[in-house]
C-alpha positions, 0 to 999 in steps of 0.5 A: 750549874752556877757560874761561881766555884766554892774555894776552900782556904787551903785552896784559896792560899794555893791559888794566891801563891801563883799571883795575880789574883783579885780579892774582893771583901764584901763585909763592911767598913768597920770589919774590913779595916780591923783586918782583910786578906792580903791585898783584898779590895772591900767591894760594896753597892757604891764601888761595884759598879766601878769594878766591874767597869775596870775588872781584869776579868782574865784573873781569878777573883775570889769574893770574901764575907764574914762566913762563906754564906753571903759571899756565894750570890756575890761571886754570881753575880760578879761571874754573870758581869763577866768574871772568868773565874770566880770563887766564893770563900768557904768559911769567909773571912773567919775561916781565913784568919784562923787558918793563916794568921799571918795573911791578914792585913790590918789597918 
């Protein structure tokens, strides 16, 4: 059994509507700068230790990548670091931006 769950964009939207949800975006800086889920924090190898160190372990955490593939091992890793509710976004940012274009933040 994996330590994280997969979540559809519509279920993620419902979860976000409840508030107090963390979003970790693991895409590269250029893609993140062009658009991201509202309130997302970009995570990479340089800042993941800091993120874990100061993590809100009891708040749900949605991990987002390009298409929902590479977010799964990242979600597994974060769940194993002690985050209690970790989700990998199915379809990634591509699916999110198509379903919820008004919920995309751009630099």
